[in-house]
N, C-alpha and C positions, 0 to 999 in steps of 0.2 A: 486483573490485567497487569502486565509487566510494567515496572516503573520506567519512567522516561530516562533514556540514556543521557549522561552528562559526562563531560571530560574537561581537562584543563589544557589550554594552549599557552605558550610562553611568548612574550613580546620583547623583542630586542631593538635597540637603536643601531642603525647602520653607520659605521665610521666612514671617513672619506679616504682611507688609505687603500691603495691597490684597486681603485675603482674600475680601471679599464684593463686590468691584467687578466690573463686567462685563468689564473688560480682563483679569481673571484674576490669578493669583498668579505672581510672577516667581521664577525660580531665582536664589538668592543665593549658592550655593556655586560658587566659580569653579574649583574643582579636583574635578571629579566622579570618583567611584570607578568602576573598570571591572570588569565581571563577564563571563566567557566562558561562554556557553551553547551547547549543541548541539541538534540536532533531536530527540535522545532525552532531553533534560532534562525531568524531571517537574515538576509544579507544586510538590510538597513540596521538591524539590531547589532550585528557584528561590527559594522562601521562605527556606530555610536560608541560601543564598548571600547574599541581600540582608541578612539580619539579621547574619550574621557579618562581612560587609564593613563594615557600619555600626557594628559593636561593640554591637549591641542584642540579641544572642542571649540569651534568657531574661528580658530587660527589656521587650521589646515583642513584639507579635504582628502578623502581616499578615492583614488581613481579606480584602482582594481587591486585584487589580491593575486599573488602567485602561489600556487599550491604544489609542493614537491611530491610527485606521484611515482611509485615504483614502476620501472620499465622492464628491467631484467633482474630477477632474483635467483641466483644460484646458491650453492651451499655456503660459499664464503664470499659471495659477491653481490652487491646491491647497486643497481644503476637507476638513477632517478631522472625524470623528465619534468618539465614545467607545464602546469595546467593553469590557465587564467580563469579566475572566478570573478564574474561581473554581475551575477544575479542569483536568485534563490535556486534556480534549477542547477546552476553550476555548483552551488553549495551542497545540493543533494548528492551530486557525484562524489564529493568529498566524503559525505557520511556513508555512502555505499562502499567506498574504498576502505573506510574504517571498519565496516563489518567484514569485508573480505580479509583484512589483516587485523583480527580483533585484539591481538596482544602485542605489546612492544617487546623489544629485546630485553632478555632477563626475566627472571621469575620472582622478583622481589615482591612479596605480598603487600608490604607497606606502600610500595610504589603504585601498585594496582589500586589500592584504596584511594590514594590521592587522585588517580586518574578518574575514578568514579565516585565523586562526593555523595551522589544520591544513593549509593549502595547498589546500583544496578550492575548486572553482569555485563562484561565486555564480550561475552560469546554471542554470536548471532542467534536470534530466536528462531525456533523451528516454525515453519509456515503453518503447520497443522498440528495441534497438540495431540490429536488422536492418532497420528501417524508418525511415530518417532523415527527420526532420520539420524543415522550415525554421523557424528561430527569427527572428521579426521584430525589427527594431531597436526597442528600447524607449526612449522619451523619459525622461530621468532626472528624478525628482521628489524632493522633500525627504523625509527620513526621519521617519515617524511615531514617537511616543515613548510611553513607559510612565509611568504614575503608580501608585505603590504606596501603599496605605492601611494605616497602622500603628495598632495599638491599637484596632482596630475603627472608625477614623474614615474618612471619605470625602472626596474632593477637592472643589474648587469647580467653578463652571460652566466656566471657561475657564482653560487653562494656557498661558503664553507663555514661550518659551525666549529666552535672550539671552546673549551674551558667552561662547560655548563656546570652549575653547582651539582655536587654529588647527590644532594637530597632530591633534586628535581630531574635527574637523568632518567630518561625512560618514562616520565610522567604521562605524557600524552600517548594514548593508544595508537598503534600503527595504523596508518591511513588517515589520521586526523590532522597531524601536524603539531610539532612541538616548538615552533618558533614563528614569530612575526618579524619580518625584516622591515624596519622603518627608515625611510629615506626622506630627508628634509632638504635635499638639494635637487637641482634639475639634472636629468639624465635621460637621453633619448634612446638608450640601448635597452632592449627588452631581453630578458633571459630566455635562452633556448634550451638549456640543459643545466641541471643542478646536480653536481656530483657530491659524494660523501667521501671525503678523504680522511676522516678521523674516526677512531673507535670510541669517541666520547659519547656517541648516541646510544650505546649499548648499556643495558643494565649490568650490575655487578656480576651476575651469573650467566649472562648471555655470551654467545660466541662472538669473537671479533669479526667484523665485516670489513671488506676492502672493496675498492672500486677499480675496475680495469683488469684485475688479475683473477685467476681461477686456478685452484689446485686440482690436479688430476687424481683419479682413484676410482675404485669400483663403485663407490657410493655417490659419485658426482651425478647431478641431475643432467638430463639431456639439454642440449643447447636451447636457450631462450625460453625455458619454462621455469616458472617459480615453483618452489616446493608445494605451495598451496594449490597451484593449478594441477600438478601431478597427483597430489593426494586426492583432490576432488574428483579428477577424471578416473583415477585408479579405483576409487571407491564406487563410482557409478558404473563401472564396467567399460569405460572408454579406453583406459590404459591398463596394462598389467604392470608388474614391477620390473623396471629396466635394470639390467645387470651389466657389469663390465664396462661402464662408461669411462672413457678416457678422453679428456678435453684438453685442448691446447688453445692458447690465446692468439688472437689475430694481431699481427704487428701493425702499428699505426694508431689512428685515433678512434677507430670504431669501437673498440672495447668489446666486440662480440666474439662468441666462442664458435670455432669451426668444428665440423664433424671430423671423425677420425676413423680410419680403416680398422675394422674389428669391433666398432661400437655396436652394441646389441640393443634390441627392442623386444618387448614382450610379444607384440603382434604388429600387424601391418598398420592398423589405425594409429598406434602410437608413433610409428616411424613417419607416417604421412603428416601427422600434426606437427612433428618436430621439423620436418622439411618445410612445410608451409610457414610456420612461425619464423624460421630462419629467413625465408624469402621476404616476409613482411618486414622483419627487423632491418634487413639490408636495403629495403626499398627497391628490390630488383624483381624481375619476372623470370620464371622458368617454364619450360614445357615438358610434358610427360612423353617420353619416347616409347616406353613399354611398361605395361602394368597388367599383371595377372595374379593368380593365387600363389605364384612362386617367385616372381621377380618384379622389381620396380626400378625404372631407370628414368632420371630426369636430367635435362640439359638447360643451360642458360638460354634465354631467348635470343641472345647475341652470340651463341656458339658458332664459331667459324668466322665471326666478324671482330676478332680481337679478344674474345673471352673464351676460356677453356673450362669453365665450371661445369662439373658433371658429378653425379652421384648415382651409384648402383647398389641396391639393396637386394638381398636374396634370403629366402626362407631356408633355415637349417632344419631339415625334416626330423633329424634324430632328436634335437632339443626342442623343436617347435618354436624357435625364436627367429627374429629377423636380424640380419647383420649387414653392416656396411662393408661391401666387398671392394669397392673402388671409389675413390674420392679425389677429384681435382678441385682444389679451392685455395684461396677464396676467389670471389668474383674480381675480375679486372676491368669490368665494364662500368659505365655510368648511365644512369637513366637519362634519356634524351627528351622525355616529356614529363610534364607534371600533372598528376591526377589526384583527386581527393579520395579515390578508392583504390583498392588493390585486389587483383584477381584471386590471389591465394587467401584473402580474408573472407572465406566462405562461412556459412552458418555453423559448420562443424567446429571451426576454430573459435568463433565467437561464443558458441555454446560452452566450450571448455572454460572460457574466461569468465563468463557471467554466471556460471553455475553457483558459486558461493553466494552471490547477491540474490539469485532466485530462491535458493534454499532459505536464506534469511527472511525474505519477504516475497512471496509468490505474486503479490499485487504490484510489485515495482513496475513503473510505467516503461514503455518501450523507449520513450524519449530520453529518460534518465539512463537506461542501459546503452542507448546509442551514444550519448555524450561520454559515458565512461569508457566505452570501446574506442571511440575516437581519441580520447586522451591517452589511453594505454598503448594503442598500436600506432598512432600517428596518421591513420587513414580513417575516413568517415564512410562506413558502409551504408547501404540503403535501409530505409525503415522496414521494408519487407524482409530483408535478410536477418535483421535483428529480431523481428517477430518470429521468424522460423527458428532461430537459435533459442529463443525463450521457450517455444513449444517443445523443442528437443530436450532442453534442460528439465522442464517440468515432467516430461515423459520418463526421463532417466531417474528422477527423484521419486516421483509418485506413481509410476507405472504407465504403460503404453495407453495412448488415447483410445485405440480401437478395442484392445483387450479389456479395458475397464468396463465396457458395456456388458460383456459376458460375465464379469465378476458380480454384477448386481443380483442375479438370482441366488447365488450362494450367500451374498450379504443379507438378503431378505431372510433366508433360513437361519443364518447365524445370529442376526439381531433378535429375531423372535425366540431363539433358543437362549440368548443372553438375558433378555428382558421379556418374559411372557407378558402379553398384553400390548406389545408394540403393533401398531397398525401400519402395514406396508402393502400398497396396491401397485402392482407392476402390470402395465398394459403393453402389449406388443402388436405389431401388424405383420401380415404374412409377406413372405418373400416369393416373388413369382419369377420363374426362369422359363422362358419360352412358352408363356401362357399357363404353365403348371405351377402349383404351389410347392415350394421346397419345404418339406416337413422338418428338415434338419436345421433350418435357420429361421430366425424371426427378427424383424426390425424393432428396435426400441421405439416406443411411442410416448408413454407417459409413466410417471412414478409419483405416488403420494406416500408420504411417511410422517409418522409422529410417534412419540414415545410416552409410556405411562406417566412419568413425572410431569410431562407437559400437560397431559390431560387432567391430572389431578391439580396442577398449579393453576389452571385457568379458573377453576371453581372458586378460588380465593382472590382472583384479580378483579379489576374494575370491569363492569359489565359492558365492555366494548372490545372490539377487535379491529385492527387495521390490516388491510390486505393490499399488497402491491407486488409488482414483478420487477426483476432485474435481469439483464442479459448476461449470458455466459460469454467468457472471453477466450475460450480455448480453440482447439482445432475444429470442433463442431459447434454450430450455433445452437441456440435454445434459450429458454427462459426459466429462471428460478422464481417460483411463486412462493411468497412467505406470508404467514398470518402472525401478527405481532400483538401481544397483550402487554398490559402494564400493571405493576403491583401498586400498593398503597404508598410506596416510597419513591415513586417516579422512576423505577427501573423498568426498562423495556425487556421483553422476553419473547423470543420466537417460539411459537407453540406448534406449528405445522408447516410442512414444506411440500413442494411439488416441482418436478422437472417436466416441462412440457415443450412442445414444438414452438410455441409463441403465444402471444396474448390474443385469443379469439374467444368467441362465445362457447365453443366446445371445450376448450382447455379450462376456462374459468368455471364452467359448469362441473367439470370433473373435479376440480379442486374444492369448490365451495360445497358441493354435495357431500364429499367425504369430510370436510371440515365441520359441517353442520351435524353430520351423523355421529362422528367419533369424538369431537373436541368441544364444540360449542352448542350443546342442545338447549341451553338456558333460554327461557322466553324473554321478550323485551330487549334483546341484545341490539347494540348499535354497531353498524359496520361503517368504518371510515375508509374511503377509497378515492381514486381519481375518477374522471368522467368517462372512462373507457366504455365503448359500446358493448364489449364482451362482458364486462362486469354487470352492466345494466341488464343485459339479456339473462344472465345467470340468476341475478337477484330477483328479477321479476317473473321467473318461471313459476307457474302455479303450484307445482309439486316440489319446489325447492326448499320450502320452509323458511324463506327469508322475507316474506311479505308481512306488512303490519297486520295485527299487533305482535306477531311472533318476533319480528325483527324490524329495525329501522335503518335507514341509510343516511349517510352524511358525506359531503365532499371534503377532500383535503384542500385547505385554502392555498397551500403552496402550488398545487397543480392548477387551481382556478386562477391564481394570479399569473402563472406562466401562460395560460391560455389567453388571459386578458392582455398580457404584454405583446402577444402576437398581433393583436389588432390595434392597440393603442400604445404608442411609444412614450417613453419617459418614465423615470423612476418615481417621480412625485405622484403621478396618477395611480401607479401600482401601490404605492404606500398608502394612499387614501383608501383604496379598495380593501386592503388588508386591515387597516384600522377599523373600517366599518364592519368587517367580518368579526373581528375580535370584540366589538362592543357588546357589553353584557346587558344593556338596557336599550329600549327603543328610542329614547331621547338621545342617547349617545350615538346610536346608529344614524338617526336623522341628521345629527350635526355633521358627521363625516360625509354622509351621502349628499348633503346640500353643497358642501365644498366641492365634491366630485362633480356634481351637476353644473356648478359654476365654471369648472374647467372645460367640460364638454358634455352636453346633454346626451350625446350618443353613448358615452361611457355608462351612464345610469340605465339607458335602454338595454345595453348589452347585459348588465348585471340583473336587470329585472326579468330577463328571459329565464333565469334560473330560480327555482323555488327558494324563498328565503330560508325555509327550514333545512335546506340541504347545505347551505354554506355560511349562515350567520349563527352566532352563538346565542343571541337573545331570543331566537325562535326554536332552539333545539330542545327546550323543556328540561334542561339539565342532563341530557344523556351523554354529552361529550366529556363531562368532568374537566372541562377546560382544555381538552386536547383538540387541536385544530389541524394537525398534519398526520400523515401515516407513519412517520418515524422510520421509513425504510432506509434512508441514508444513514441514520444513527445506528440502526441495527446492523447493517452491512459493515460499517466502519468499526464499530466497537466489539461486535460478537463474531461476525462472519467474515472478517477481513481476509481477503485473499482466496476464499473458497471458490469464487467465480472463475478463477484462473486454473482450477485443477481439473483433471479427468473426473468423470462422473462418479466412479467408485470411490475415489479419494474424497470427493465433495460430500457424499452422503456419510462417509465415515467421519469426516471432519465435523459435521453437525453434531454427531453423538459426543465426540470428545469436547468440543467447545461448550456444549450445553452442560456436560458433566462438570467442567471447570466452573461455569457460571453458577450452577446450583450449589456447589461447595462454597464458593466465595460469598455469595449473597446469603446463603443459609447461615454461615458463621457470623456474618455481620448482624443479622437479625437476632440470632441466639445471644450474641454478646450484649445487644441492647436490651433484650429481655432480662438478662442476668443483672443488669444495673437497675432494674425496677421500672424502666420506661413503659408507658402505656401506649404511646403513639409513635409513629414513624418519625424519623428525623425531618423529613420533608414537611410533615404537618406541623411539627413543633416550630420550625423556622417560619412558616407562614403565620401561625398564631402569634408568635413573637413580633413579627413585622406588623401585623394588624394592631397589636397593642401599642407599638411605638408610634404608629401613624395616627392613633386616636387623638382627636382634638378635644375641644370643649363641647361636651354633649349635654343636652337637657332631655332627660328621658321622661316620658309620660305614659303611665299605665292605663289601659282602656278596658280591662276585664278582671274579674276576680281570680281567674286561673293563671295569672302571670304569663300570658301567652301573646297578647296583642299590645303593641307599643307604637309610639312615635318617638323618633330621635331627632331633635333639632340641633344642628351643628352650627356653632358660632365661632367668632374670633376670640382669642384669649381675653380681650376686654369686654366681650359681650355686646359690642356696639353694632356688629354686622352679622347678619344671618347667612350662612353658607349653604343652607338647604335643610329640608325636613324629609325624613325617610320613615316609611312604615315598615315595622318589623313584626313578623309572626313567628314566634318560636314553635308554635304547634305545627304549622305547615312548613317551617324552615325556609322562609322567604324574606327577602328584603328588597326595597325599591332600588338599591344600588346594583342588584343583580348578582353579586358575588356569592351570597349565601346559597342560592338555589343552583348556581352554575358549578360551584366547586364542592358543594356538599360538606362544608364545615363553616363555622360562624365567621362572619365578616366583622369589621370593627364596630359596626352598629349593633349587631347581635351580641357581641361581647359586652358592650355597654349595658344592654338590657339584662344580660345574665348577672352582671355585677349589681345592677339596681335591684333585681329581684332576689339577690343572694342565692342563686342557683349555680351549679357548676356547668361550665360550657361543654364539658366532655360528653354529655349525653346527647348533644346535638351534632356530633361528628359521625360521619358514615363509618360503618364497621370495617370497610376496606382499609382505612387508615390505621387501624389498631396494629400494634407491633406483632400481636399473636397471629393476625391474618397474614401479615407479611411473611412471618416465619412459616406459616402453613403452605405458602406458595412453594417454598424450597424444602419442605420437610421430607418429601420422598426423593431420595437421591438415585443416581445411576449406579449400576453395577459394573465392575471391570469387564471389558469385552472378552469373550471366549476366544482363544487363538484360532486362527483360520483352519489350522489342521484338524480341529475337533468339530468344525461345522458339519452339518448333515450334507450328504452328497446331493448334487443336482443332476438329474438325468433328462431334463427337458431339452428343447432346441437351443442351439447356440444363438445368443442375443448379439446382434451386430448393429452398428450405428447406421442410420439412414444416410446413404451417400448424398442425398439432396441437401442435407444439413451441413455438409462440409463447406468450410469457407473457401473463397476463391483461391486457386493455386497461384495465380499470377497477379501482380500489382499489389498495391497497398490494401490491407484488409479494410473492408467497408465498415465505417463506424455505425454502431447500432444505437448511439445516443440520440435522444429526441432534441432536435435543434431548436434553439430559441434565439431571441434578438442578440444575445451575448455572443453567438457563434458566427455572426455576419462577418465575412471576410472583407478586407480592404481591396476594393476593385482597382485602385491605383497602384497597388503594390506590384512591382515587376516580378515575373516568374524567373526562376533561376534554373540553370542546367543541373541535372542530377550528377554529373561527373565533376565538373570544375567549379560548380556553385556560382558561376558568373551569369549575370542577366543578359538578355538579348538573343539567346538561342536555347535549343533543347538538347537532350542527350544524343538524339539521332543526328543532329547537325553540328555537334560539338567539334571544334577544330582539333581537340586532343585526340579524338578518334581517328581523324585523318592522318595526324602526325604519327600516332602509335602504330597504325597499320603498316607503315613502312619499316618501323624499327622492331616490330614484333612484340610490343609491350602489351597489346590487348588481343 
């Protein structure tokens, strides 16, 4: 796994000079303090670090942080806005901006090393290792900065940096912030814009950046697009390479760049994005007068009422480019209504902005993207619009959502050619048109797949498998079913996958039948799952091969506790149930269960309706190896992070690449441990060492000549009090404490018996914990995938997605999460309008709609 990102921020004291002037407050501390933060740093941790570094812990408090975020980035111009950070979600916006602008001005390698003490790369990570995505060269810009408000105070309108030490110039990566502004006095003015008037932000080799000015020339970027935005859009096919840009500055305080007659764009999409972004930046509305394949004309919504803004673009057929033929600007109107949204901020514009963030992490939440978009543009779009923008970005990066289904048959042929022995089962359903079956097309129904290294690996894993399902988050619904194994070093390993329409008896039967046939044919296997009726029906099928004694079933205690919490509220009762489930002896179980009964007898009656062998550890006969959950969340977060957000073809390709990486990394670790002469896995060694450290004063009594049956009396160091007596059988590998038979390696009492008999404890450890067995799990590696151009041809029907599985086109996407008591909404919380965000009315009755209908702003 990639190392955690870390970087340095600089902390400055804010002086009291020029505090109310437009030029802003200057940094007067010439020796800033450095604070190292990581991508997992919480807001509270950041507050504590700032106060401790400044020596103000307990004397001051931090009300909020102000983050300097890029608003307009041209070739020689950087414009910053102020984004307020109040919580962890706002802090994630900062980290995403850091990934969008991954390098600071200048290319000094020593500086970059300072910025990443952990040695991690500042480049954004590709969402899927098996699908390499080209990273465009990003023009370096100056680093935005932080302002921290102490003692409940807020900063001034503008903050200007000056005279940073040369050794620390450009230390903080772009988008993270290279300064904290500390205020120790009262100030009621909150900053609304942070400009950069100095070239001190830039590294020694970086270009000089200025604010408010822009040089003209053929390489000038279009108005109101950063170089990163254009590079990302141009790479993904949204924009071509614009030529012949000539930009001129707007007189006044806006600092925005106007269009120019003769300005050229590669295609119409590029021209429209530039016009829309200009309109958003100015906070004005325009209407389209004419738009076709040859011409585009837009006028201000107030055209004829005092504003003459107009733009006309035409296609030059000979060159195939679009050019500004007429332009009347800038706007002379003012917005007469205030809205939190902007009509031109559609999902196409948002997609161009968030694409670098989605490329870095396909699992980034819509809420984080929404906050980043609002901070960048100054308008807050709807959740649905940002969701659509993310789907478009994913489609541009990883392929079209619909076409990806037709890529599956060729992938099946390609992966079987790459790794003979791969098991891939693709099921389709017929397409009926007018009552007749369309032979040229077929609906995607289900897909099961596994790879030879996974099949071989499971033979050396613990004799148990966890199964669970997780929902897909893309344009089309569905469920990803996963079978998870675990090696002797407590590493989880997905061994089989299936894409199905949802969790039901038929889909689980499809998955479990192929899992039993191809991956897990071993007898006496334990299956850990939730209590879904579909799983129950599939496991209890007479011909499925999952009935005892061929296989046994156990419940995931996390799911059992979640079901328990639906009926009985309170964390204490839930904790008691979990403690009872984890108990390794009947005595310990009865202890927790009696406490639960004293809380509410109905709780015990609820638990008694479930067979004890299915959810308690002391009745599982050692089949669980101490594992009480399905590990689905750990598997998705650590190995399959982000794949649920991808089109289906990219999803299945990602599983191949992610597993290839996992086998290489874990195989190297096991091989290195074998090279040092270790006999057992690190996990087992740590457990044995812990058992030896916790061993107290034991009195061992032998009861047979074969050195197999013992009693161990545990006493206090003085020997005055007895702490209990335990029977230990080395022959049957059991102990009254329950740990020996549950975990399959000696407990502290068994270790005492081994020491008493002068026999080695290693012979009483299950073979799965041997380092040779762990290495055997990853011995068989993956082969590099054959390029798609060499895959065998597919001549079957076109596979298309089932239209019934498409998510709703209107409204907020329906959540597929299973709701628990943690998701209960506050009924007393007032609902807010979707436009102005004010309580008391809805979007339909918003007074802004009534006011804007007269002015033409909506």
